[in-house]
N, C-alpha and C positions, 0 to 999 in steps of 0.2 A: 504494499500500500503506500508508505511515505518512509523514507530513510529518517526521517525527524521523528515517527512514532513509534513508542514500544511494541515489541511484538505481543503484549497484552494487550493494548489498546486495539491494535488492528485485529485481532481474534475478536475481540467484543464488538469493535465496529461491523466486521463479518456475521457475526449473530445479529446481530439486529438488522442489518440488510435482508438475512435471508427471513428473520422475523415478518418485515413488512412485505416480503414477496408473497407469504403465505396468510397475509391477512393477519399475523398476532404481532401483540405489543403497544397495540393502539389503547387497550382498556388499561384501566386502572389496578397499580400491584396492591400488594395488602397494605402499604404504607400511604395509599391516598392518593399516589402520583403514577402518571403513565411513564412509561419511558422516554417520548418527546417533554414531559413537564420536567423529569428528574434532571434531563440534559440542559434544559432553559434555567431553572432554580435551585438545582443541587451541586449538580456532577461536573467533572472536567469534561468539557467538548470533543467529541469523537467526529475528526476530520474524512470528509471524503479523499478519494484519489487526487482530485481535481484541487482540490482544497489545499493537501498536502504539496502539492508543488509551488503553489503560492508560500506557503509557509516557509519552504525550503531557500526560493528565492529569497526572501526578506530575511532570512536567516544568514544568509551569504553575501548580502548587502550589508547588513549592519557589520557583520565582521570585516568586509572589504573597507570599510569606511571607520573600522576603530571606534564601534559602538556597543562593543561586547566586553565594556571592561568593568561591567557589574555583574558578575557570573550568576549569580543566585536572582537578579532581576529578567537576565536575559536567556533564563533558560526555555525549552521548547515550548512548557505548558505556556510562559508568558508569552510566548511568541502569537502561540496560538489564540490567546483572546485578544490581543490587539488585530490579528487577522479578522478573528469573528466582529470585534466591533467595527470593522469596518467593512464588513462582508465580502471579506477576502478581494479586496481591491489592492492592489499590491501598491500602487503610489500613496493612496491613502493609508493604507495600514504603516507603511514606511515614514512618512511626515509624522505620524500620530505617533510612532514606538520612537522615532530618534530625536523626537520633541520631549517625550519621557527621559530616556535616558540622559539627555542633557540636564533636564532639570534634578533629575534624582542625583545627579554628579553635585550640583551645586546644593540642593535641598537636604542631601544626604540623609533622607528619613531611616534607612534601615542603621543608623548610626547611634538612634536617639536613645535615652535610659530614663529609667525611673525617677533618678534625682533631678534630672533635666527637665521635667514636666510635672512634679508633686503640687508645687503650688497651684497649678491649675486644675487638680485632680481633687479637691477637698469637697468640693460639694456631690460630686457626682454628675456633674453635667454631659458629661460622656464617660462610658465604663462599658467594658465586654463582661455581659452579665453571667454567661455559659452557654451551652450548645444544646440547640433547640435537638428532636427526635432524629434529625438527620444526621446531626454531628456540626452543623453549621454555627458557627460563633454568633453571637445576637449582640449587636450593638444598640444598648440603647443612651437615645441623647434627650435632654429636657433643657431648653435655651431659658425657662424660667428660674434655673440654677446657676445663671452666668455668674460669676465672678472676678471676670477681668473687662478690662478695656482696652485691652495690648493686642493689636491686629496679628503681629507675627506669634505671640505666644500660642493665641487662640488655634492658630493654622498649624503650629507643631504638635499642640496636643491633638488634632484632629488625627495627624498624619502619625504620632504613636499608638492611638488607638486601630486604627487601619492596621498596621503593621504587626500589632501586635493579634488583632484577631486573624490576621494572615498566617500568623506562626502556629497559630491555635488548630490550622486546619490540617486534619488527616487522611489517608486514606485517599479516596474519590472525591472527596469533598473540595473544592474551591471558589466557594460563594459564602459571602454571611447574608445575615437579615439584617434590619435596620430597622430599629423601633422608637419610632419620635413622638415621644408625648407632647401634643399641643392641647390642651385641657387648659392650661395655663399660660397659655402664650400671650405676650403682650410686646408691643411694639416699645415697651420702653426697655424690655431685656432682649429683645429680639438683635442679633448681630447687624451690625451696618452692611449697607449693600456691598462695599466694598470684600468685607471677609464673608458674606455669604453667596457672591460671586468666585472667591477663591474658592471655597469649599465644594461648590458645585463643580469647577474646573476638576479639583483633585477625584471627587469621585467616579468623573464622569471620563476624563482625561488620562489620568494619573494612574489609575487601578479598575480600567476598564472590564466587565462581563465579571465583577466580582460581587454583585448585588444580585441576590437570589429572591428577596422578598423586601418591600418596604411598607410599613403599616405606619400611618400615619392616625393617632389618636384622636380624636374628636377634634379636629382641625377648624379653627373659624370658618365661618361661611366665604370671608376673602378667599381661601386658598381652593376651596371647590370653584368659584369663578373663574380664577386664574387657570385652573386645570381644565375646565371645559374649551375655555381660549386656546390652549396652549395643545390639549389633547390632539387634535386632528396632524400636528406637524411633529408627535413624538413616535417612534418606531412601534410599530404592535407588540413586539415581542416586551419592551421596557413598558408598555402601558399594562401588559399583565402581572409585572412584578409587583406592581405600585396598587394599595389600599386604602382607603379613604374609611376610616371605622368610626362609625358613630353608633347611638343610641344602647340598648341592653348589652350588657357582658356578663350577665349570672351565667349558670352552668346550664339552663334549659334554652338558654338563647341562640338564634342562628350565629350570630357574633363566636360565641365560645365554640360551637361545631367547627367552625371555620377555622379558627385558628388553633383548634386542637388537630383539624386534619392537617393543618399547613406549619407548625410548629410542634404539637403535644400537649397531652392532656395537661401538662404541668407549666403552660405557658404563663397562668398569671403569675405563680411564685416567679417563674423566670426573670420578667419583665417587672416582678415588685408591683403590680398592680394594686393592691390592697394595704400595700405598705404605708407609713407616714412621709408627706409630703411638705418640703416648706421651700421657701428662697432658698435657704442654706441647705437644704439634703434634698436629694431626690430619691424617688421611691426606692427600696430594696437595694440602696448603698452603704455599706459602714465602711470610711475609708481605713480605719486603722485595719480592721481584718482583711479588708480587699488588697489594699496596699502591700502588705506582707506578701502575699501572694504573689503579686505583679512583682516586687524585689526579688524573692526566691527566684524566679522565672529568666531573670535577667544575671541573677550572679549577685545582687547587692544585698548589704548588710540590713537584716530584716528589723534589729534595734535603731536603725536610724530613721525608721516610721513616723511622720508627725501624726501627733495627734489633734483633732478638732481646735483645742485649745491654744497650743502652741501655734497652728496656722493663724489663727484668728490675732494671735498678738504680735505675727510678724506683717500681718496686712490689716491695718485696722481701717481699711476702706469699706470693707466686707465684713460681715457677722459670721463666722463660721461654725455651725452646730455639730454635736458628736448625732450619730445615728443608730437605732438598735437593730436595722435590719440586715443582714449581709448580701452580699451580691456572688460569696465563693460558696454557696450551699448547692451551689448546680453544677459543682465539679469541674472546673476548668482545669485541664491538665497541665503543669509546666512544661512550654515547651524547649525543646533539646537546642541548645544555643540561644539567639534571640536576638531581636529588634523590635522596638514598638510602634504603637499609633493612638491616636483619640480625636475626635471630632467635636466640631461646634453643631449646635442645634440648629442649624439652619436648615428649614425645609427644601430638601436636595431639588433641582430642577431635575428629574427624571436620569440619574444617572441609570445606564446601561448594566 
């Protein structure tokens, strides 16, 4: 099939193609998703032979132009994602990935460490809450818990969380879930346009094809209006990933059934839906417990973890309180080696 594709993936692609010829594989699996949906929302993409040729061409061009000096980023799987994001159009994919490589050389998100971003993390405005039933890292965002006005630090924290989520992916999983709390959204706490645009740029252009689902929890009416206007211009695959969540969320509700299917029965605990919330404490987040785990993942000393009182005394611009609920109950495994990320809670403009 393709030189750049592992034999195991080739075999799976062959099985998929044979199943399609027989009319199989279109129904839902036991996990609630069809083979096609698993490719879209959860798993690594399986290329056709023709797509593989574009992939190989892109890989060779990047190497020829000296753009593969970030080995972990220029892997076959990463190249596949950029090709897919541009529908395997070689010129468009090359432009997108070469720009991402140049950006990565300057931004160096892979070198971020917990001690560099802890001040941004105190309120839990963005954190990796655990994994859903498919093994996808769940990134929770809540702009109502914003504790900074520094644009560069906000973006740095976004990148820290995205890199952390990426490092937690195992096996055939290569996508994350974004859960964005908007029920307490306020234009006073919302990131400025500059930060919002850079957040979307990172999600769409620097980490393409990483979003499996994006759930917007009780967004204001304005969001829906903007979405309706922009929707005709958005790729159909991307539209399938974004869900506006309104109404009732109890166990008998359609919302619960939908989220149980797409995330797992424990989705409420995972995103901390029923936990305490304030401007200084995101739902489901307890900084000291969570940050020790993050530090361990990156080889930092756990005793250096700040508690909320220490953080508040260091930054008297914002009041920071301790939180009871832990985000580490959901069993995030410590990644081998490490590089981190974390986002500001701007509602994404439909990242792929």
